Every structure is written in structure tokens, then in C-alpha cells.
TORZASE-378061 format. One record per residue (C-alpha): residue in one letter; x, y, z. Coordinates in steps of 0.1 Angstrom, whole numbers, plus 5000, padded with zeros to 4 digits. Last residue first. Layout:
aXYZ;...
# end
This chain:
x771035343889;x768435553875;x769135853893;x773035853892;x772335773849;x770236093853;x773136283872;x775936173849;x773836283817;x772936603828;x776636663838;x777636573804;x774936803787;x771936613776;x770736613740;x767736803729;x765836643699;x766236733664;x768436403650;x767336143676;x763936213671;x761636493691;x757836583678;x756536293694;x757836433731;x756136753727;x752936583713;x753136343740;x753636633769;x750236783752;x748236493751;x748836403789;x750136053803;x753836093791;x753836453808;x752436303840;x754836573859;x752836533893;x751736893890;x751236903854;x748736613853;x746036603877;x746436913893;x747437143865;x745136953836;x742336983865;x742337333870;x742737353832;x739637123824;x737637343851;x738637653829;x737637493799;x734137413807;x733337733825;x734237893788;x736838053770;x740137953788;x743238103778;x745937913766;x748938153761;x751238093788;x749738423801;x746338223799;x747137933815;x748538113844;x745438303850;x743538013850;x745337903878;x745538233898;x741538233896;x738738353875;x735938123861;x735538103824;x732038243814;x729437953814;x727837823785;x730437553781;x729937443816;x726137423810;x726237223779;x728536973795;x726336923827;x723236913800;x725136633777;x725436423806;x721736443813;x720836333780;x723236063778;x720835893802;x722335563814;x720635633847;x723035633871;x725535793846;x723136073840;x722436133878;x726336163881;x727136433849;x723736643862;x724836653898;x728436763887;x726837033864;x724737133894;x727037113920;x730637303911;x729937473878;x726437593889;x726837663923;x730337883911;x728038033887;x725438143916;x728438273936;x730038473904;x726338623900;x726338723935;x724438533960;x721838823976;x723039014007;x719739264002;x721339564016;x721939754049;x725739884058;x726639724085;x725739624121;x728239484147;x726839184165;x726338854142;x728238814109;x727639024078;x724839214092;x722339484079;x720539264056;x721438974075;x718639074101;x715739104080;x716138764061;x717838714035;x717038753995;x717438443974;x718238453934;x719538073937;x716337883916;x716838203892;x720238093882;x718937783871;x715837913851;x718538123835;x720537843821;x717537653808;x714637423811;x714937333852;x713137013859;x716536843869;x717137183886;x714037183909;x714036813916;x717536883930;x716337193949;x714036983966;x713037154001;x712437463982;x712137863994;x713037794028;x715637544014;x717337823998;x716738104028;x718337884047;x721537824026;x721838204022;x721938274058;x724637984063;x726338184034;x726338514054;x727738334085;x730438184062;x731638544053;x731638554014;x729838904013;x732239014039;x735138984017;x737538694030;x741438794045;x740438644077;x736838454082;x737638104084;x735637844102;x736237504116;x736837664152;x733637714156;x733337304161;x730737124144;x727337114168;x725836804182;x722336724174;x719936484192;x717036564173;x714536694199;x717236844223;x718837044194;x715537144184;x714437314216;x717537474224;x717837584186;x714437764190;x715237964220;x718938054208;x717538144178;x714938394194;x717338554214;x719738634183;x716538774169;x715938974199;x719139124199;x720639124234;x723238904232;x726138744257;x724238594277;x722838374249;x726438254237;x726838314202;x725838104171;x728738024153;x729037664164;x727537574129;x725037334143;x723337624159;x723737844129;x721937594108;x719237474130;x718637854142;x718437964107;x715837674094;x714037734124;x713838104116;x713038034080;x709837874089;x708037664061;x711337454058;x711137294092;x710736934080;x712636974053;x715837074072;x715036764093;x715236524063;x718436754050;x720636584078;x722336834100;x726136734110;x726936644073;x725436964063;x727837154085;x730736924080;x730437024042;x730237374049;x733437364070;x735237134044;x734037454015;x735337744041;x737937854023;x737737753985;x734037863983;x731737734014;x728537783989;x730037463970;x730437284003;x726437334008;x725337253976;x727336933974;x726036834009;x722436923998;x722636733966;x723536403984;x720336454006;x718136523973;x719836243960;x718436013982;x719335693975;x719735554015;x722335874019;x725335694021;x724835553983;x723835873972;x727036063988;x729135773971;x727035873942;x728536223943;x732236103947;x731735923914;x730236193894;x732936403905;x735336193895;x733336163861;x732936513857;x737136563860;x737636303836;x735336423811;x736936783817;x740436603808;x739036473777;x737636793765;x740636943773;x742736713750;x740436813724;x741237123724;x744737113731;x745436903702;x743337113679;x745537413692;x748837273676;x751437223704;x753837503695;x752137733719;x753237493750;x756937453744;x758337693768;x755737603795;x756037243789;x757237183826;x754237383843;x755137653865;x758437633853;x761237473876;x762037193851;x763336833858;x760436613843;x760536803809;x763736853805;x764636463810;x761636393784;x763636633759;x766636473765;x765736063766;x764036203730;x767236363718;x769136083731;x766935783712;x766135553738;x767735153725;x770435203747;x769135123780;x765534943769;x766534593786;x763934313772;x763734043798;x761633693793;x760333543821;x761933263840;x759932923848;x760032873887;x756632783887;x755733103906;x757433313882;x760933393875;x762933703875;x766533733864;x768234063883;x769834343873;x768334423838;x768534773833;x765735013817;x763134743820;x760734523799;x759434223814;x757934003788;x755033713790;x753633823822;x750733583832;x751933473867;x751733843874;x748433793883;x749833513911;x750933823935;x753633693956;x756533733931;x755134083926;x756434203960;x757334553945;x760634503953;x760834193937;x759734313904;x761734613910;x764834403904;x764434413869;x765034773872;x763535083858;x760434833856;x757734703833;x755334473831;x753934303798;x750534093797;x749833773776;x749833613744;x753033433733;x753933283702;x757133093700;x760233173677;x762533253699;x760133513715;x756933603695;x754833883706;x751133953711;x750134173740;x746834153756;x747234343785;x749834613795;x751134753828;x750534433849;x748034443880;x745934713891;x744434993873;x745635203845;x746434903819;x747435013789;x746434803759;x748634583742;x752034623721;x750834363696;x753034203670;x756234243683;x758934013673;x761633923697;x764633723690;x766333523721;x769933663731;x769333613769;x768633953778;x766033933753;x766534033716;x765034293696;x767134313664;x765834683652;x762734813673;x764735073687;x762735273712;x759435503704;x756835253700;x753935453711;x752735253740;x756035123746;x757835433749;x754935633768;x755035313793;x758735323799;x758235693803;x755735633827;x758335423848;x760135723859;x763535873848;
# end
């Protein structure tokens, strides 16, 4: 059992409320359970209680054992002096405030319905891909739909914070921040970190100074990537020119390339090779040095997609990497790649800009864009589909990715609307009761 289960029990009053008393025998009347605090400090704020006839207003802290108060160092934090009730699974030690007064304690052991405890145990100790796999379809579709909207908003908010931090590090330059996010998006799941490293090693202001020369943009990006072959190993005039340009620009701007070992080519489709993506990034900034501004001004999804429909320079039309020739083609960004940029760069940028400007229109544009794009295809989304929860849009596939990562993998079932829906349907009469061995294991883990 974990503390988040106690939070769930308290938040939704899912324990036996009859004849509540402190471990010292003082009667407790709960008028207000308080507001769950997800930040630092006690677990619930603004609780209203009557303990032994006295009215209290303040905070509630929860632990599996009361002695965890000292294990967590709360006795040294004056913030916890405002705690009016200590709610625990087991009271094994009295707890005192800094002034020496004892904090009333409510022990929940024996007040948790057996069926509810059993359902929670099964969720927590489950070897399925997600804990609720066997019960997911029983959760009402409206509950799941509303929850996905909430999870998507959480995901976009986190990405917006990351984007804003990039803006702050770039001296409030939104174009520079977008450049880094765009580069990362072009890297895909395999080379995202390397592409971001590349963008950080080569400031956008330098690229913008040379945007009228595609050769110089390519020289800067390939030189900084560490992927440019040694000059003496190349006879291709294009590569020789890249070396010549980069040698001058590197000295001029005092540049330091990233290690070539940062890149991955293994088990990748040639169109996704980092060399191709870097060449595409050069073409994008050759066409426009103000991509974020163009994205803000775009009137719809088609205009956004057209922004990224670029054709590569002549060398890269018949090469996937330096050296060996390949079948000639334009090597344009594919539809899937462009959609990935819209999902992972444009939508978060809109959302971040809307938060920064306190302008709901840009946040709505982010959500509308994600709802208009088709769902992404990946193993996580496929798993959800097998469980009867298909994604109907990129917004839903993004939410399902976050649901798995932020809630299912760390088994935060009591913080998830789906998990709570399953637990809320359980009562002492119809819930799953633990076997003798499971009961013994439960008490062994909880002390």
C-alpha cells in the first residue's frame, strides 16, 4: 500500500466514518476534508474538523506509519506545525509539533472496506501492460473522454513550461526557442537529443546571418554535427566546399562541434537518417529565418504543412549520408514527419505563447490543431487500441502517451479518473477480497 491510496480514501471519504476517534479516544467530526495539495507541504489544505468539541481549521498530513513523520524530517519544518490531524494506516509513534503539543492522530487500519482494499491491491500488483487492462472497458466512455482532455492539457502545460524556459534562456527570443524545439522534433525518438545538442551548439542568430546561402547553412549545421567527413577523405566538390565554408565560419564564430557519436543510424529508415534531417533543417531556414512568426500567422493546418514542404539541395537528392549514392528523389519531409512537427513543435509553441500572453486563442489553436490531425502510430497507441481504447486524433494519441507514462507506469491509479472509477465501483459487498496469502503479503509490506 502507498500513501496515495490514503489520499484517495480521504479525498473521497471512502473509509468507515462512523464513530471517528483519535488514537487517544477523542471524537472527530469532519466538516471539510480540505483541498489536496500536490506541491510541497502537508497533503491537504483548509480542512475543517471538530476534535473533542474544539473546532480546528488547518492542514492534514498522511503517512502509512505515524513514525514516517520523523523519517521524512517534518519535525524540522515549521510548515508542518499547521497540521491539525495526522491520518495514518498504523499509529506506531506519537507525533509532536515544535511547541511540544501532540498532533491528533486518526488510524485508518480497520476502517478500509475489504473489497476496496482488495481492488487497490490488485491494481497495484498487476503484471498487465496497464493495471486496469482487464477492467478498462467497464469504465464509461464519457469518463475516459473527459480524462483524456485533462491529461492532454497537463501534457501541453508541461511542454509549455519547457518551451518558456528555452525562451528565458534565449533572452526572450521565441524564434530561438522554437528553433531548438523544431530541431528536436526533426530528430524523432532516436536522434531528438542529438538534434537539440546541435541546435544549442549553433545559435539561431548565426544561421539567420547566413540564411541566403544554403551552402553556408549546410556547412554550419553539418560541421557542428560532427558528421562532416575528413577533408582528405573526400573528393566530392560539394563536400570540399562544405569544409572550406565551415573552416572559415568555425573560426569566425568560435564554434565547437558536438561529437559524431551522439548520432544513431542503426535500424533506421534512410529517410530518417540524421544527415537527411540536418539537410532539411538547413533548407527550412534557407527559406525563412522566422519560422515561429510564420507559424503564428498561419491561418490553418494546410498553411502550416506547406511551411515544411521543402526540397533538398542537389547533393542530398541522391545521398542519404556522405559518400555512397542512392536512388535520386527530392527527399522532402514526408507527411508523417510534418505531422510530427505540428504535434511536437507547433502545438506546444502555440500553447506556451498563449500562456505567456494570457491569450486563450493560441491555446485553443493548439488543441484544435491536435484534434484535426490523425492519431499517431506507435507501440503505445497500438496497445491502447488492443485494450479497446483507440485514439481518434493526435490530441488523443498524445494524451494516451502521457497517460501511460505519467499515470500507468508509476501505477498512480488513485490519481487517475479511470483508476478512481474502478475503485469507486467497489464496496465491501461486491469488491474483490484478498486471499489469505495476499492478505499476509499486504501486511508484511505495510508493516
